[in-house]
N, CA, C and O atoms as CSV, one atom per row, in Angstrom:
chain,resi,resn,atom,element,x,y,z
A,1,MET,N,N,-17.476,-21.621,32.595
A,1,MET,CA,C,-17.302,-20.196,32.300
A,1,MET,C,C,-17.010,-18.963,33.233
A,1,MET,O,O,-18.027,-18.576,33.808
A,2,SER,N,N,-15.886,-18.261,33.520
A,2,SER,CA,C,-15.453,-17.715,35.100
A,2,SER,C,C,-15.785,-16.317,34.278
A,2,SER,O,O,-16.600,-15.639,34.905
A,3,ASP,N,N,-15.429,-15.810,33.234
A,3,ASP,CA,C,-15.500,-14.656,32.374
A,3,ASP,C,C,-16.688,-13.963,32.247
A,3,ASP,O,O,-16.999,-13.908,31.057
A,4,HIS,N,N,-17.597,-13.333,33.071
A,4,HIS,CA,C,-19.125,-13.080,33.640
A,4,HIS,C,C,-18.908,-12.247,31.979
A,4,HIS,O,O,-19.832,-12.711,31.310
A,5,THR,N,N,-18.343,-11.549,31.348
A,5,THR,CA,C,-18.521,-10.758,30.048
A,5,THR,C,C,-18.384,-11.638,28.743
A,5,THR,O,O,-18.274,-11.083,27.649
A,6,SER,N,N,-18.392,-13.119,28.873
A,6,SER,CA,C,-18.126,-13.522,27.759
A,6,SER,C,C,-19.227,-14.111,27.077
A,6,SER,O,O,-20.203,-14.673,27.573
A,7,LYS,N,N,-18.927,-13.895,25.765
A,7,LYS,CA,C,-20.235,-14.443,24.727
A,7,LYS,C,C,-19.528,-15.226,24.025
A,7,LYS,O,O,-18.440,-14.805,23.632
A,8,ILE,N,N,-19.999,-16.720,23.643
A,8,ILE,CA,C,-19.913,-17.485,22.866
A,8,ILE,C,C,-20.838,-18.850,22.383
A,8,ILE,O,O,-21.510,-19.666,23.014
A,9,ARG,N,N,-20.589,-18.707,21.265
A,9,ARG,CA,C,-21.411,-19.573,20.386
A,9,ARG,C,C,-21.672,-21.071,20.756
A,9,ARG,O,O,-20.577,-21.576,20.510
A,10,ILE,N,N,-22.244,-21.776,21.070
A,10,ILE,CA,C,-21.942,-23.275,20.760
A,10,ILE,C,C,-23.377,-24.178,19.738
A,10,ILE,O,O,-24.418,-23.557,19.519
A,11,ALA,N,N,-23.260,-25.104,19.413
A,11,ALA,CA,C,-23.675,-25.911,18.437
A,11,ALA,C,C,-23.863,-27.065,19.291
A,11,ALA,O,O,-23.052,-27.317,20.182
A,12,VAL,N,N,-25.132,-27.957,19.020
A,12,VAL,CA,C,-25.238,-29.301,19.511
A,12,VAL,C,C,-26.158,-29.980,18.377
A,12,VAL,O,O,-27.317,-29.635,18.146
A,13,PRO,N,N,-25.461,-30.998,17.708
A,13,PRO,CA,C,-26.167,-31.757,17.425
A,13,PRO,C,C,-27.717,-32.504,17.264
A,13,PRO,O,O,-27.857,-33.476,18.007
A,14,SER,N,N,-28.732,-32.216,16.507
A,14,SER,CA,C,-29.990,-32.281,17.483
A,14,SER,C,C,-30.730,-33.047,16.052
A,14,SER,O,O,-30.415,-33.081,14.863
A,15,GLU,N,N,-32.081,-33.729,17.014
A,15,GLU,CA,C,-33.190,-34.054,16.238
A,15,GLU,C,C,-34.195,-33.061,15.727
A,15,GLU,O,O,-34.228,-32.026,16.392
A,16,SER,N,N,-34.927,-33.114,14.827
A,16,SER,CA,C,-36.109,-32.380,14.403
A,16,SER,C,C,-37.095,-32.308,16.103
A,16,SER,O,O,-37.321,-33.224,16.893
A,17,PRO,N,N,-37.547,-30.624,16.177
A,17,PRO,CA,C,-37.538,-29.677,15.031
A,17,PRO,C,C,-36.281,-28.888,15.755
A,17,PRO,O,O,-36.405,-27.664,15.744
A,18,GLY,N,N,-35.167,-29.374,16.341
A,18,GLY,CA,C,-34.306,-28.623,17.343
A,18,GLY,C,C,-34.511,-27.527,18.396
A,18,GLY,O,O,-35.705,-27.233,18.350
A,19,GLY,N,N,-34.105,-27.050,18.996
A,19,GLY,CA,C,-34.364,-26.257,19.936
A,19,GLY,C,C,-33.341,-26.503,21.072
A,19,GLY,O,O,-32.153,-26.691,20.807
A,20,LEU,N,N,-33.897,-26.500,22.562
A,20,LEU,CA,C,-33.253,-26.648,23.671
A,20,LEU,C,C,-34.068,-28.006,24.439
A,20,LEU,O,O,-33.687,-28.741,25.350
A,21,ASP,N,N,-35.165,-27.986,23.759
A,21,ASP,CA,C,-35.582,-29.234,24.473
A,21,ASP,C,C,-35.749,-30.722,23.336
A,21,ASP,O,O,-36.214,-31.828,23.608
A,22,ALA,N,N,-35.217,-30.251,22.126
A,22,ALA,CA,C,-34.561,-31.268,21.390
A,22,ALA,C,C,-33.910,-32.187,22.127
A,22,ALA,O,O,-33.224,-31.873,23.099
A,23,ARG,N,N,-34.108,-33.637,21.641
A,23,ARG,CA,C,-33.356,-34.527,21.819
A,23,ARG,C,C,-31.820,-34.026,20.976
A,23,ARG,O,O,-31.622,-33.306,19.998
A,24,ARG,N,N,-30.865,-34.834,21.934
A,24,ARG,CA,C,-29.489,-35.083,21.302
A,24,ARG,C,C,-29.325,-35.884,19.828
A,24,ARG,O,O,-30.113,-36.825,19.729
A,25,SER,N,N,-28.569,-35.708,18.829
A,25,SER,CA,C,-28.431,-36.129,17.729
A,25,SER,C,C,-27.287,-36.987,18.398
A,25,SER,O,O,-26.450,-36.341,19.027
A,26,GLY,N,N,-27.097,-38.777,18.329
A,26,GLY,CA,C,-26.476,-39.711,18.418
A,26,GLY,C,C,-24.867,-39.423,17.208
A,26,GLY,O,O,-23.846,-40.097,17.351
A,27,HIS,N,N,-24.969,-38.628,16.418
A,27,HIS,CA,C,-23.373,-38.026,15.592
A,27,HIS,C,C,-23.754,-36.889,14.773
A,27,HIS,O,O,-24.748,-36.357,14.279
A,28,PHE,N,N,-22.276,-36.748,14.876
A,28,PHE,CA,C,-22.441,-35.057,14.042
A,28,PHE,C,C,-23.044,-35.143,12.909
A,28,PHE,O,O,-24.116,-34.569,12.717
A,29,GLY,N,N,-22.311,-36.033,11.795
A,29,GLY,CA,C,-22.481,-36.487,10.526
A,29,GLY,C,C,-23.888,-36.410,10.081
A,29,GLY,O,O,-24.333,-35.862,9.072
A,30,ARG,N,N,-24.670,-37.224,11.254
A,30,ARG,CA,C,-25.865,-37.550,10.571
A,30,ARG,C,C,-27.596,-36.794,11.189
A,30,ARG,O,O,-28.789,-37.026,10.993
A,31,CYS,N,N,-26.856,-35.931,11.904
A,31,CYS,CA,C,-28.342,-35.390,12.670
A,31,CYS,C,C,-28.499,-34.793,11.282
A,31,CYS,O,O,-27.919,-34.661,10.204
A,32,GLU,N,N,-30.194,-34.366,12.272
A,32,GLU,CA,C,-31.269,-33.693,11.269
A,32,GLU,C,C,-30.858,-32.045,11.286
A,32,GLU,O,O,-30.995,-31.454,10.216
A,33,CYS,N,N,-30.386,-31.322,12.391
A,33,CYS,CA,C,-30.340,-30.167,12.197
A,33,CYS,C,C,-29.523,-29.672,13.624
A,33,CYS,O,O,-29.806,-30.145,14.724
A,34,PHE,N,N,-28.806,-28.972,13.480
A,34,PHE,CA,C,-27.896,-28.149,14.682
A,34,PHE,C,C,-29.193,-27.230,15.691
A,34,PHE,O,O,-30.225,-26.660,15.338
A,35,THR,N,N,-28.735,-27.368,16.658
A,35,THR,CA,C,-29.426,-26.256,18.031
A,35,THR,C,C,-27.974,-25.454,18.058
A,35,THR,O,O,-26.898,-26.007,18.285
A,36,ILE,N,N,-28.193,-23.733,17.723
A,36,ILE,CA,C,-27.236,-23.410,18.063
A,36,ILE,C,C,-28.000,-22.442,19.028
A,36,ILE,O,O,-29.176,-22.077,19.023
A,37,VAL,N,N,-26.848,-22.114,19.940
A,37,VAL,CA,C,-27.460,-21.274,21.567
A,37,VAL,C,C,-26.472,-20.243,21.868
A,37,VAL,O,O,-25.361,-20.694,22.148
A,38,ASP,N,N,-26.598,-18.918,21.882
A,38,ASP,CA,C,-25.618,-18.105,21.824
A,38,ASP,C,C,-25.704,-18.019,23.342
A,38,ASP,O,O,-26.787,-17.803,23.886
A,39,LEU,N,N,-24.410,-18.208,24.136
A,39,LEU,CA,C,-24.276,-17.773,25.685
A,39,LEU,C,C,-23.730,-16.519,26.254
A,39,LEU,O,O,-22.610,-16.163,25.887
A,40,GLN,N,N,-24.396,-15.811,27.108
A,40,GLN,CA,C,-23.720,-14.385,27.425
A,40,GLN,C,C,-23.300,-14.314,28.926
A,40,GLN,O,O,-24.242,-14.786,29.561
A,41,ASP,N,N,-22.755,-14.106,29.390
A,41,ASP,CA,C,-22.701,-13.701,30.939
A,41,ASP,C,C,-22.883,-14.956,31.562
A,41,ASP,O,O,-23.454,-14.941,32.652
A,42,GLY,N,N,-22.501,-16.083,31.077
A,42,GLY,CA,C,-23.216,-17.376,31.848
A,42,GLY,C,C,-24.553,-17.808,31.885
A,42,GLY,O,O,-25.148,-18.440,32.757
A,43,ALA,N,N,-24.906,-17.397,30.876
A,43,ALA,CA,C,-26.592,-17.612,30.789
A,43,ALA,C,C,-26.832,-17.721,29.113
A,43,ALA,O,O,-26.213,-17.167,28.204
A,44,VAL,N,N,-28.159,-18.806,29.063
A,44,VAL,CA,C,-28.456,-19.047,27.671
A,44,VAL,C,C,-28.726,-17.455,26.874
A,44,VAL,O,O,-28.751,-16.525,27.680
A,45,GLY,N,N,-28.874,-17.166,25.783
A,45,GLY,CA,C,-29.298,-16.202,25.428
A,45,GLY,C,C,-30.264,-16.565,23.851
A,45,GLY,O,O,-30.868,-17.629,23.985
A,46,GLU,N,N,-30.450,-16.056,22.776
A,46,GLU,CA,C,-30.650,-16.401,21.785
A,46,GLU,C,C,-30.495,-18.093,21.420
A,46,GLU,O,O,-29.487,-18.792,21.510
A,47,VAL,N,N,-31.594,-18.389,21.069
A,47,VAL,CA,C,-31.408,-19.770,20.165
A,47,VAL,C,C,-31.715,-20.250,18.873
A,47,VAL,O,O,-32.933,-20.245,18.697
A,48,GLN,N,N,-30.875,-20.789,17.604
A,48,GLN,CA,C,-31.595,-21.019,16.575
A,48,GLN,C,C,-31.518,-22.299,16.188
A,48,GLN,O,O,-31.058,-23.198,16.893
A,49,VAL,N,N,-32.008,-22.447,14.940
A,49,VAL,CA,C,-31.975,-24.074,14.570
A,49,VAL,C,C,-31.483,-24.096,13.029
A,49,VAL,O,O,-31.983,-23.476,12.090
A,50,LEU,N,N,-30.364,-24.978,13.012
A,50,LEU,CA,C,-29.781,-24.479,11.210
A,50,LEU,C,C,-29.984,-25.909,10.618
A,50,LEU,O,O,-29.210,-26.736,11.101
A,51,THR,N,N,-30.753,-26.330,9.787
A,51,THR,CA,C,-30.999,-27.740,9.203
A,51,THR,C,C,-29.296,-28.400,8.563
A,51,THR,O,O,-28.467,-27.676,8.011
A,52,ASN,N,N,-29.169,-29.448,8.744
A,52,ASN,CA,C,-27.952,-30.052,8.303
A,52,ASN,C,C,-28.435,-30.501,7.037
A,52,ASN,O,O,-29.574,-30.966,7.008
A,53,ALA,N,N,-27.574,-30.427,5.683
A,53,ALA,CA,C,-27.300,-30.750,4.782
A,53,ALA,C,C,-27.487,-32.398,4.909
A,53,ALA,O,O,-27.339,-33.052,5.942
A,54,PRO,N,N,-27.809,-32.843,3.748
A,54,PRO,CA,C,-28.163,-34.667,3.847
A,54,PRO,C,C,-26.275,-35.248,3.961
A,54,PRO,O,O,-25.290,-34.771,3.398
A,55,HIS,N,N,-26.339,-35.923,4.510
A,55,HIS,CA,C,-25.065,-36.930,4.853
A,55,HIS,C,C,-24.572,-37.358,3.659
A,55,HIS,O,O,-25.347,-38.214,3.231
A,56,THR,N,N,-23.669,-37.186,2.918
A,56,THR,CA,C,-23.212,-38.085,1.847
A,56,THR,C,C,-21.730,-38.527,2.256
A,56,THR,O,O,-21.145,-37.867,3.115
A,57,GLU,N,N,-21.180,-39.505,1.726
A,57,GLU,CA,C,-20.134,-40.036,1.703
A,57,GLU,C,C,-18.940,-39.133,1.590
A,57,GLU,O,O,-18.820,-38.650,0.464
A,58,GLY,N,N,-17.802,-38.692,2.675
A,58,GLY,CA,C,-16.933,-37.884,2.418
A,58,GLY,C,C,-17.852,-36.359,2.647
A,58,GLY,O,O,-17.335,-35.319,2.241
A,59,GLY,N,N,-18.464,-36.342,2.946
A,59,GLY,CA,C,-19.549,-34.906,3.019
A,59,GLY,C,C,-19.436,-34.079,4.265
A,59,GLY,O,O,-19.821,-32.920,4.425
A,60,CYS,N,N,-18.760,-34.983,5.233
A,60,CYS,CA,C,-18.843,-34.337,6.478
A,60,CYS,C,C,-18.080,-32.398,6.776
A,60,CYS,O,O,-17.986,-31.572,7.684
A,61,MET,N,N,-17.800,-32.521,5.655
A,61,MET,CA,C,-16.902,-30.739,5.636
A,61,MET,C,C,-18.089,-29.799,5.316
A,61,MET,O,O,-17.969,-28.612,5.619
A,62,ALA,N,N,-19.073,-30.177,4.807
A,62,ALA,CA,C,-20.137,-29.019,4.701
A,62,ALA,C,C,-21.057,-28.357,6.045
A,62,ALA,O,O,-21.210,-27.162,6.300
A,63,PRO,N,N,-21.599,-29.531,6.789
A,63,PRO,CA,C,-21.729,-28.589,7.958
A,63,PRO,C,C,-20.672,-28.063,8.545
A,63,PRO,O,O,-20.908,-26.882,8.798
A,64,VAL,N,N,-19.428,-28.442,8.939
A,64,VAL,CA,C,-18.232,-28.182,9.356
A,64,VAL,C,C,-18.308,-26.220,8.828
A,64,VAL,O,O,-18.521,-25.299,9.617
A,65,MET,N,N,-18.115,-26.113,7.641
A,65,MET,CA,C,-18.302,-24.968,6.817
A,65,MET,C,C,-19.612,-24.089,7.058
A,65,MET,O,O,-19.612,-22.874,6.862
A,66,ALA,N,N,-20.580,-24.705,7.441
A,66,ALA,CA,C,-21.640,-24.189,7.855
A,66,ALA,C,C,-21.692,-23.699,8.924
A,66,ALA,O,O,-22.292,-22.623,8.922
A,67,LEU,N,N,-21.249,-24.079,10.044
A,67,LEU,CA,C,-21.274,-23.842,11.217
A,67,LEU,C,C,-20.169,-22.817,11.330
A,67,LEU,O,O,-20.403,-22.016,12.235
A,68,ALA,N,N,-18.978,-22.585,10.654
A,68,ALA,CA,C,-17.875,-21.699,10.716
A,68,ALA,C,C,-18.241,-20.236,10.297
A,68,ALA,O,O,-17.652,-19.213,10.645
A,69,GLU,N,N,-19.687,-20.379,9.214
A,69,GLU,CA,C,-20.193,-19.009,8.736
A,69,GLU,C,C,-21.058,-18.309,9.132
A,69,GLU,O,O,-21.407,-17.193,8.746
A,70,HIS,N,N,-21.734,-19.446,10.550
A,70,HIS,CA,C,-22.470,-19.151,11.856
A,70,HIS,C,C,-21.878,-18.468,12.866
A,70,HIS,O,O,-22.478,-17.904,13.781
A,71,MET,N,N,-20.663,-18.518,12.702
A,71,MET,CA,C,-19.830,-17.749,13.934
A,71,MET,C,C,-19.826,-18.729,15.322
A,71,MET,O,O,-19.830,-18.404,16.509
A,72,VAL,N,N,-19.813,-20.269,14.577
A,72,VAL,CA,C,-19.925,-21.442,16.176
A,72,VAL,C,C,-18.789,-21.061,16.597
A,72,VAL,O,O,-17.858,-20.938,15.802
A,73,ASP,N,N,-18.616,-20.755,18.145
A,73,ASP,CA,C,-17.048,-20.941,18.809
A,73,ASP,C,C,-16.738,-22.707,19.318
A,73,ASP,O,O,-15.584,-23.104,19.481
A,74,ALA,N,N,-17.783,-23.490,19.491
A,74,ALA,CA,C,-17.595,-24.806,20.046
A,74,ALA,C,C,-18.917,-25.538,19.784
A,74,ALA,O,O,-20.067,-25.101,19.740
A,75,ILE,N,N,-18.418,-26.796,19.622
A,75,ILE,CA,C,-19.527,-27.831,19.450
A,75,ILE,C,C,-19.584,-29.059,20.373
A,75,ILE,O,O,-18.588,-29.479,20.961
A,76,VAL,N,N,-20.560,-29.500,20.449
A,76,VAL,CA,C,-20.412,-30.390,21.698
A,76,VAL,C,C,-21.580,-31.749,21.193
A,76,VAL,O,O,-22.803,-31.756,21.336
A,77,VAL,N,N,-20.847,-32.635,20.686
A,77,VAL,CA,C,-20.998,-34.170,19.958
A,77,VAL,C,C,-21.409,-35.488,21.249
A,77,VAL,O,O,-21.557,-35.604,22.466
A,78,ASP,N,N,-21.444,-36.112,20.265
A,78,ASP,CA,C,-21.789,-37.670,20.975
A,78,ASP,C,C,-20.706,-38.392,20.499
A,78,ASP,O,O,-19.919,-39.032,21.196
A,79,GLY,N,N,-20.679,-38.242,18.964
A,79,GLY,CA,C,-19.990,-38.874,17.877
A,79,GLY,C,C,-19.385,-37.880,16.957
A,79,GLY,O,O,-20.105,-36.960,16.568
A,80,ILE,N,N,-17.983,-37.959,16.504
A,80,ILE,CA,C,-17.533,-37.233,15.533
A,80,ILE,C,C,-16.252,-37.858,14.443
A,80,ILE,O,O,-15.135,-37.608,14.896
A,81,GLY,N,N,-16.241,-38.370,13.539
A,81,GLY,CA,C,-15.156,-38.674,12.996
A,81,GLY,C,C,-14.259,-37.665,12.867
A,81,GLY,O,O,-14.399,-36.443,12.907
A,82,GLY,N,N,-12.936,-38.647,12.640
A,82,GLY,CA,C,-11.202,-37.556,12.555
A,82,GLY,C,C,-11.644,-36.568,11.524
A,82,GLY,O,O,-11.532,-35.402,11.902
A,83,ARG,N,N,-12.225,-36.773,10.043
A,83,ARG,CA,C,-12.080,-36.235,9.366
A,83,ARG,C,C,-12.744,-34.279,9.740
A,83,ARG,O,O,-12.120,-33.220,9.817
A,84,PRO,N,N,-14.140,-34.592,9.871
A,84,PRO,CA,C,-14.697,-33.114,10.429
A,84,PRO,C,C,-13.912,-32.703,11.877
A,84,PRO,O,O,-13.695,-31.561,12.281
A,85,LEU,N,N,-13.581,-33.880,12.480
A,85,LEU,CA,C,-12.978,-33.191,14.054
A,85,LEU,C,C,-11.509,-32.286,13.633
A,85,LEU,O,O,-11.044,-31.251,14.110
A,86,LEU,N,N,-11.032,-33.200,12.510
A,86,LEU,CA,C,-9.720,-32.153,11.989
A,86,LEU,C,C,-10.082,-30.643,11.502
A,86,LEU,O,O,-9.523,-29.620,11.898
A,87,GLY,N,N,-11.281,-30.740,10.430
A,87,GLY,CA,C,-11.977,-30.037,10.165
A,87,GLY,C,C,-12.235,-28.552,11.017
A,87,GLY,O,O,-11.860,-27.426,10.690
A,88,PHE,N,N,-13.003,-28.977,12.211
A,88,PHE,CA,C,-13.382,-28.099,13.274
A,88,PHE,C,C,-12.064,-27.557,13.872
A,88,PHE,O,O,-12.117,-26.422,14.346
A,89,ASN,N,N,-10.907,-28.210,13.912
A,89,ASN,CA,C,-9.845,-27.785,14.527
A,89,ASN,C,C,-8.885,-26.740,13.693
A,89,ASN,O,O,-8.139,-25.990,14.323
A,90,GLN,N,N,-8.928,-26.716,12.262
A,90,GLN,CA,C,-8.597,-25.617,11.096
A,90,GLN,C,C,-9.091,-24.673,11.284
A,90,GLN,O,O,-8.398,-23.662,11.174
A,91,VAL,N,N,-10.604,-24.523,11.678
A,91,VAL,CA,C,-11.608,-23.355,11.372
A,91,VAL,C,C,-11.978,-22.478,12.852
A,91,VAL,O,O,-12.767,-21.542,12.981
A,92,GLY,N,N,-11.019,-23.210,14.011
A,92,GLY,CA,C,-10.763,-22.780,15.178
A,92,GLY,C,C,-12.197,-23.212,16.126
A,92,GLY,O,O,-12.332,-22.591,17.181
A,93,ILE,N,N,-13.088,-24.091,15.824
A,93,ILE,CA,C,-14.144,-24.707,16.495
A,93,ILE,C,C,-13.609,-25.548,17.730
A,93,ILE,O,O,-12.952,-26.540,17.413
A,94,ALA,N,N,-13.753,-25.353,18.862
A,94,ALA,CA,C,-13.441,-26.309,19.931
A,94,ALA,C,C,-14.787,-27.540,19.512
A,94,ALA,O,O,-15.840,-27.302,18.921
A,95,VAL,N,N,-14.270,-28.919,20.080
A,95,VAL,CA,C,-15.285,-29.909,19.800
A,95,VAL,C,C,-15.090,-30.345,21.446
A,95,VAL,O,O,-14.043,-30.474,22.080
A,96,HIS,N,N,-16.358,-30.503,21.840
A,96,HIS,CA,C,-16.770,-31.198,23.369
A,96,HIS,C,C,-17.339,-32.369,23.345
A,96,HIS,O,O,-18.409,-32.343,22.737
A,97,SER,N,N,-16.890,-33.936,23.991
A,97,SER,CA,C,-17.947,-34.617,24.254
A,97,SER,C,C,-19.092,-34.435,24.641
A,97,SER,O,O,-18.875,-33.802,25.674
A,98,GLY,N,N,-20.401,-34.553,24.545
A,98,GLY,CA,C,-21.405,-33.867,25.540
A,98,GLY,C,C,-21.759,-35.137,26.193
A,98,GLY,O,O,-21.216,-36.224,25.995
A,99,VAL,N,N,-23.038,-34.797,27.246
A,99,VAL,CA,C,-23.698,-35.719,28.169
A,99,VAL,C,C,-25.337,-34.946,27.564
A,99,VAL,O,O,-25.678,-34.014,26.835
A,100,GLY,N,N,-26.152,-36.284,28.611
A,100,GLY,CA,C,-27.261,-35.542,28.310
A,100,GLY,C,C,-28.440,-36.260,27.037
A,100,GLY,O,O,-27.840,-36.467,25.983
A,101,ALA,N,N,-29.621,-36.565,26.993
A,101,ALA,CA,C,-30.721,-36.739,26.185
A,101,ALA,C,C,-30.841,-35.549,25.691
A,101,ALA,O,O,-30.954,-35.581,24.466
A,102,ASP,N,N,-30.860,-34.659,26.077
A,102,ASP,CA,C,-31.348,-33.287,25.417
A,102,ASP,C,C,-30.572,-32.022,25.171
A,102,ASP,O,O,-29.523,-31.969,25.813
A,103,VAL,N,N,-30.799,-31.125,24.499
A,103,VAL,CA,C,-29.693,-29.985,23.849
A,103,VAL,C,C,-29.595,-29.127,25.639
A,103,VAL,O,O,-28.542,-28.807,26.191
A,104,ARG,N,N,-30.670,-28.978,26.073
A,104,ARG,CA,C,-30.741,-28.584,27.156
A,104,ARG,C,C,-29.648,-28.906,28.262
A,104,ARG,O,O,-28.735,-28.146,28.585
A,105,THR,N,N,-29.838,-29.847,28.654
A,105,THR,CA,C,-28.748,-30.495,29.569
A,105,THR,C,C,-27.146,-30.798,28.640
A,105,THR,O,O,-26.117,-31.112,29.238
A,106,ALA,N,N,-27.197,-30.675,27.535
A,106,ALA,CA,C,-25.751,-30.855,26.919
A,106,ALA,C,C,-25.663,-29.086,27.587
A,106,ALA,O,O,-25.097,-28.945,28.671
A,107,VAL,N,N,-26.066,-28.217,27.094
A,107,VAL,CA,C,-25.680,-26.639,27.195
A,107,VAL,C,C,-25.356,-26.301,28.934
A,107,VAL,O,O,-24.514,-25.533,29.400
A,108,ASP,N,N,-26.244,-27.083,29.582
A,108,ASP,CA,C,-26.339,-26.924,31.358
A,108,ASP,C,C,-24.571,-27.255,31.580
A,108,ASP,O,O,-23.737,-26.504,32.086
A,109,ALA,N,N,-24.368,-28.683,30.991
A,109,ALA,CA,C,-23.105,-28.803,31.431
A,109,ALA,C,C,-21.896,-28.112,31.010
A,109,ALA,O,O,-20.954,-27.810,31.743
A,110,TYR,N,N,-22.050,-27.801,29.268
A,110,TYR,CA,C,-21.442,-26.820,29.005
A,110,TYR,C,C,-20.635,-25.948,29.872
A,110,TYR,O,O,-19.434,-26.066,30.112
A,111,LEU,N,N,-21.600,-24.894,30.390
A,111,LEU,CA,C,-21.768,-24.102,30.999
A,111,LEU,C,C,-21.195,-24.011,32.042
A,111,LEU,O,O,-20.848,-22.865,32.328
A,112,GLN,N,N,-20.820,-25.202,33.117
A,112,GLN,CA,C,-20.582,-26.170,33.966
A,112,GLN,C,C,-19.222,-26.079,33.576
A,112,GLN,O,O,-18.565,-25.504,34.444
A,113,GLY,N,N,-18.707,-26.352,32.817
A,113,GLY,CA,C,-17.146,-26.696,32.044
A,113,GLY,C,C,-17.075,-28.005,32.687
A,113,GLY,O,O,-16.253,-28.207,33.581
A,114,ASP,N,N,-17.889,-28.909,32.288
A,114,ASP,CA,C,-17.785,-29.864,32.830
A,114,ASP,C,C,-17.195,-31.404,31.060
A,114,ASP,O,O,-16.697,-32.524,30.937
A,115,LEU,N,N,-17.604,-30.581,30.432
A,115,LEU,CA,C,-17.446,-31.396,29.076
A,115,LEU,C,C,-15.945,-31.361,28.258
A,115,LEU,O,O,-15.610,-30.320,27.694
A,116,PRO,N,N,-15.144,-32.459,28.233
A,116,PRO,CA,C,-13.761,-32.445,28.089
A,116,PRO,C,C,-14.059,-32.489,26.266
A,116,PRO,O,O,-14.963,-32.925,25.553
A,117,VAL,N,N,-12.703,-31.749,26.030
A,117,VAL,CA,C,-12.620,-31.585,24.286
A,117,VAL,C,C,-12.180,-32.953,24.177
A,117,VAL,O,O,-11.695,-33.738,24.992
A,118,VAL,N,N,-12.543,-33.048,22.690
A,118,VAL,CA,C,-12.724,-34.399,21.867
A,118,VAL,C,C,-11.315,-34.169,20.967
A,118,VAL,O,O,-11.177,-33.215,20.201
A,119,ASP,N,N,-10.321,-35.179,21.185
A,119,ASP,CA,C,-9.147,-35.387,20.483
A,119,ASP,C,C,-9.355,-36.628,19.179
A,119,ASP,O,O,-10.311,-37.378,18.985
A,120,LEU,N,N,-8.240,-36.505,18.526
A,120,LEU,CA,C,-8.354,-37.762,17.331
A,120,LEU,C,C,-8.528,-38.988,18.050
A,120,LEU,O,O,-9.240,-39.896,17.620
A,121,GLU,N,N,-7.818,-39.050,19.272
A,121,GLU,CA,C,-8.212,-40.821,19.601
A,121,GLU,C,C,-9.743,-41.052,20.284
A,121,GLU,O,O,-10.377,-42.098,20.425
A,122,GLY,N,N,-10.037,-39.854,20.601
A,122,GLY,CA,C,-11.728,-39.807,20.982
A,122,GLY,C,C,-12.571,-39.849,19.858
A,122,GLY,O,O,-13.728,-40.146,20.158
A,123,ALA,N,N,-12.318,-39.595,18.336
A,123,ALA,CA,C,-13.112,-39.215,17.253
A,123,ALA,C,C,-12.981,-40.815,16.642
A,123,ALA,O,O,-12.037,-41.586,16.469
A,124,CYS,N,N,-14.580,-40.881,16.396
A,124,CYS,CA,C,-15.202,-42.293,15.619
A,124,CYS,C,C,-14.537,-42.826,14.719
A,124,CYS,O,O,-14.357,-42.009,13.815
A,125,ARG,N,N,-13.981,-44.005,14.468
A,125,ARG,CA,C,-13.297,-45.265,13.321
A,125,ARG,C,C,-14.430,-45.500,12.380
A,125,ARG,O,O,-15.158,-46.452,12.663
A,126,HIS,N,N,-14.769,-44.666,11.096
A,126,HIS,CA,C,-15.520,-45.295,9.660
A,126,HIS,C,C,-15.124,-44.365,8.591
A,126,HIS,O,O,-15.509,-44.551,7.437
């Protein structure tokens, strides 16, 4: 993030209780919650936790819409299916492939610009 006046909000699928020290969830649709992090001027700002709705067959669009309502700009995932990936693309939320076991490591990697964007070829097939 080279623009020092930039503000962005990212979400990381997390295990409960969420927060920067929480473990990252292995799959977007089955995470317990999302840790939402405001990044201002290249630094971590406010941190919120949003509980994920229970996962049902074909229900992956509910968290897409919830994150859009929370004005999220990007999400950092380990895995995501094609349908929610397309949903994020439609609502303007960038999807990045993450690293690290905890939310803080993923956020730091995002700040360094080290996380690739996920495309349909990188989506889970299920």
